[in-house]
N, C-alpha and C positions, 0 to 999 in steps of 0.2 A: 025600692028606693034607688035613685040614680047614683052611680059611683061619682066620687069627687073627681073634678077635672084636674089633670096633670098641668103643672106649671110649663110655660112655653120652653124654658131652658131644659127641662127634663125631657119633653118631647123631642127637642132637637138632639139631645144627647143619645136617645134611644135610636132615632133614625140614623145617626152617624154610625152607631155600633152595628145596626143592622146592614148598613152598606158595606161594612168591612167584612161581614160574615158571608155575603152572597157574591157570586161571580159578577164581574163588571160587565156592562152592556156597552162598553165603549167601542166595540168593534163596529158599531153602526156607522161610525165615520172614522176615517183614517187619522191617525195622530197619536199623541202621547197617551200612554196608559194612565189610569188614575194615579196621581202622584208620581207619574213617571219620571219626573225631574227632581224628586225627593225634597221639594221645598217645604213640604209638611213634615216635620221631624218628630222625635220622641220628646216626651215631657222630660224636664230636668231630673225627676225622680227615676226615669228610666235610662239614665246615662251613668256610666262609671268612667269618667275622663271622657275620652272619645268613643269608648266601647258601648254598644247598644245593649241594654238588658231587657229581655222579654221578647218572646216570639212575634208578638203583634204590636211592638213599640212604634214601628214606622207605619203610619196610616197607609191602608190599602196593600201593604205587603206583609208577607210572613218570612221570618228570617231564621237561619240556623247557623250555629258556629260563631266564630269570632267576627262580628260585623262592626265597623266603625262608621260614625256619622261625622263627615268632614265638612268644615266650613272653608269657603274660598279664602285663600290667603293664609291659611293655617301652616305652620312650619313643623317639619319633622327633621330635627337636627339642623343641618344647614340647608335643607331642601325646602323650597316653598311649594305647597300643594295648590295647584290651579284647578278650578272648576270651570268647564266649558260653557255652561248655561246656568244662570241663576246664581244662587249663593251656596248651594249645598250639593253634596254627592255622598255616595257610600263607598266604603272600602271593604273588600272581601279578604279576610285573612285565610289561614289554612283550612281547607275543607269547608269554608263557609259558603252559604247560598242565600239568594233572595228568590222569592216565589210569589206569583200572582196568578189568580184564576180568572179567565175571561170567556165570555160567550162568544162562540164562533158558529159557523154553518158547517156541519158535517159534509166532507168531500171537497170543500173549498181549499184553495191554497192561500197561505198567509206568509208574510215575512215580518221579523222584528228588525228594527234598527236601533242600535245603542252605541253610545260613546264610552270608550274605555281608555285608560292611561296606565302605563307601568309606574310603579313607584321605585322600590329598591331592588327587587328581584329581576334578573335578566332573563330567566327562562319562563316568564309568566305565560299562562294560557287560561282559557276560559271554556268550561263545558257548558254549552247551551243545549237545552232539551224542551221538547214537548212530546211526551210519551206517545208512541214508542220511538220517535225520531230524536236523534241527538247528534252533536258534533263538537269537536274540540278545536277551538280557534286559537292558533298560536299568535303570540303578541311580540315575538323577538324582533321583527322588523317594524319600525315606526315610519310611517309615511309622511306625517305632517310635522312641521317645525315646532308646534307648541306643545308637543308631547301627547296630544290626543288624537285618536283616530275614531271614526265611526264605522261600525261593522254591521252587515246585514246577514241574516240567516233565515232560511225558509222551511216550511213543513206543510204537509197536507192534514187537515183536521179529520181525525177518525171518530171523534165524539163531539158533542155540541158544547162542551166546556173544555177549554185548553188550559193546562197548568204550565205556565212558562216559568222555567227555572234557569237562573244563571249561577253557576257554581264554580268556585276556584279549587281545582283539584291538587294545587301545589302544596308542598311541605317545605317550608323555610324555617331557619333557626329563629327568626323573629316573626311571630304570628302576624305582625302588622305589615309585613312585606308583601302585600297583595295588591291586586289591580283596583284602581278607582273606576266606579261605574256611575254614569249619569245619562239622563235623557233616554228613556226607553219608549219606542213608539211601535205601533202595529199598522200593517197595511194589507188589505186583501189584494190578491194577485189574480188577474184574469188572463190566463194563457192565450195569447193571440193565435190566430190561424193563418196558414199561407193562403194567398189569394192569386187571382190571375195577373195581378199587378206586381206580385212579389212572391216567388216560391219560398223565401225564407220567412220564418216567423219572427216578429218583433225586430225587423231589420233596422228600424230607426231608434230602437232602445227606449221608446216612450214608456213601456210598461216595466216597472221595476220597483225596488224598494223605496220606502219612505226617505225623503231627504229633509233634515232639519233646516228650517228657514233661516235660523240665526247662527248656523255654522258655514264656514268657508272652506271645508276641506273635503267635500264629497263623502261618499260611502264606499267602503271596501266590500267587494263581492268575493267570498272566499273560494278557494279551489273546491271542485266537486268531490274530492275525496273527504273533505270535511262536511259537505252538505248534499244529501241525496237529492233535494229539491232546490233547484237554482233560484235565488231571489231575482234573477234576470231571466224571466220566462222565454223559453226557446233556445237559450244559450247555456253552454256548459263552460266552466273555467277549468280548462284542461292543463293545469300548470301547478308548480309548487307554491307560487305567490298569488296574491290577489290581483284583481283589476279594479280600478276605480270608477265608480258611477258618479257622473257629475251633471250639474244642471246649469241652465243658461242664466239663472239669477246670480251665480258667483263665477262663472267661467265663460269662455268663448265656445260656443256650440255650433258646428256647421249647419245643423238643421233641426228645427223643432225646439223642444225643452230639454232634452237628455241626450247624453252621449257616453261613451266609455274611453277612459284614458288608460293606455297600456304602460303601467308604471314600473315594471321590473323586468325589462328586456325579454329575452326568450323564456324566462320563468313566469311570464305574465301573458297567457294565451287564452283566447276564447274560441269556441267552436260550435258548430251546429251540423247535424247530419240531415240532409234533405233528399227527397225523392227525385230521381231523374230517370230519363229513358236512355238506355245505352245507345250510343251512336249519334245522339242528338247534340247540337252545338248550343252552348250556353254562354251568357255574359254575366259576370259577376262585377258590379259597379260598386264603388264605395268612396267616401270622403276621408281624407287624411289631413290633420291640421294640428294646431297646438291650442292649449286651453287659455292663453292669455294669463299665464301664471308664472312668468319668468323662466320657463322651460326653453332654453335656447340651444342653438347648434344644429348639427346635422342629425336628422332622424331618418329611420328607414322602417316602414311597415312591410312585413312579408305576409302575402295572402296565398292560401293554398286551396285548391279545388281538386280533390282526389290527388293524382300524381302531378298535376300542373301548379306552377307557382309563379308569382311575380313580385319583384321588389320595388316598392314605391318610395323614392327619396323625398324628403321634405326638409327644407332649410328653415328653421324656426327662428324668428326674432323675439319669441316669447310674449308677443303682443296680439295674438289671435290671427286667424286666417286659415285657409284650407285649400286643397286641391282635389279634383276628382281623379279616379283611376279606374281601370277596367282590366279584368282578366278573362279572356276568352278560352274556352276549353270544350273538349268533346267528352261527353260522360261515358266512363268505361263500365259503369255498373248501375243497378237500379237505386243504389243509395250512394250519395257523395258527400264526403266530409268536407265542409267549409271551415277553415281555420285561419286566425290572424294573430301575429305576435310582432312585437318590436325587436329589431336586430340588436339595438345598443341599449345599455344602461345610461340614463341621463339624470343629472341633478339640477335643481333649480339654481339659477345664477345669483339669486339673493339669499340663498340658504343651501350650503353644501351637504347638509344632513338630510334633506328631503328628496326622495326619489320622485321623478316625474317621467313623462313620456308623451308620445304622440297621441292624438285623439282620433278615434274611429267613430264614424257615424254614417247614417243613410246608406245601409248596405242592402243592395238589391240583387236578385238573381232572377233572370228570365231566360227562356229559350229563344234562339234566334234562327233565322233561316240561314242555311249555308251559303256563303258568298259565291 
């Protein structure tokens, strides 16, 4: 005897439950993780005020600890909680975390991009991990005026299922004083190679983390002390503060679709070590400009190639534009460290709380004949 057919609504419910239990296959294309913007929330019976009750109450996610489901425009005392994308976000209280498992390709490099905002605690930080890699991203410095920043973090897949965890390690008197999290995306990274047209890898910065199409504040690349695998392939952030990865959809970029903004003076430096032949002459060329983001005034980018250096001044009107610069040097060893940073701190003229700085792009290194 044939078993009775299940009602369509029951079949749909079973399929949805199965989807929550298995790893996502969303990595076949770059973009938001399943329910990465938290627009699908808990049922009313799984909420106690704003607190989420139940490990699997938020679809596609597993939570632990004090996690809140926050609606855009919600108030906390006199503070209005803003959500950067859509209508909902989550807030991680003391020792709380969110977790999702995704299918990846073993050996490949990946980065995640997510948006985060401080609420009432000043020393907030986030522990981001995909075992065995992890990094603690400090949030003391906010770079955008609306209170939200997007961060990137990278890892190399050691197994074919990655368990992405974002955890708030903070201990505050008020457990609700934790960071807001929204819009979590993944992107596969393809480390570029040096060529006979450019001895530097990824000199045009086209390969990098996912940038959200509906945000206008770029993505912060953390210092390499926080991230063993750079979300900006080929480059290391050798500084205390982050650099900002920007796109031509929202900023003025000298060449192509992507560039780097040096947003924190000498604390915001990027570097790459390149193979050279001792005694040979090399030319390091690059573009210096502004992002058309009201970052005005006198700027200086300092470029280093081993022991040689050049200072490139740029007078910014904050409306876009750039100039080319060159540093010629004789290689002193088989490996030469190329580094860039901004001499000065700069604030946006329309918002004195937002750090900004010169844009760096189209960096090339070639050997040249001796004159």
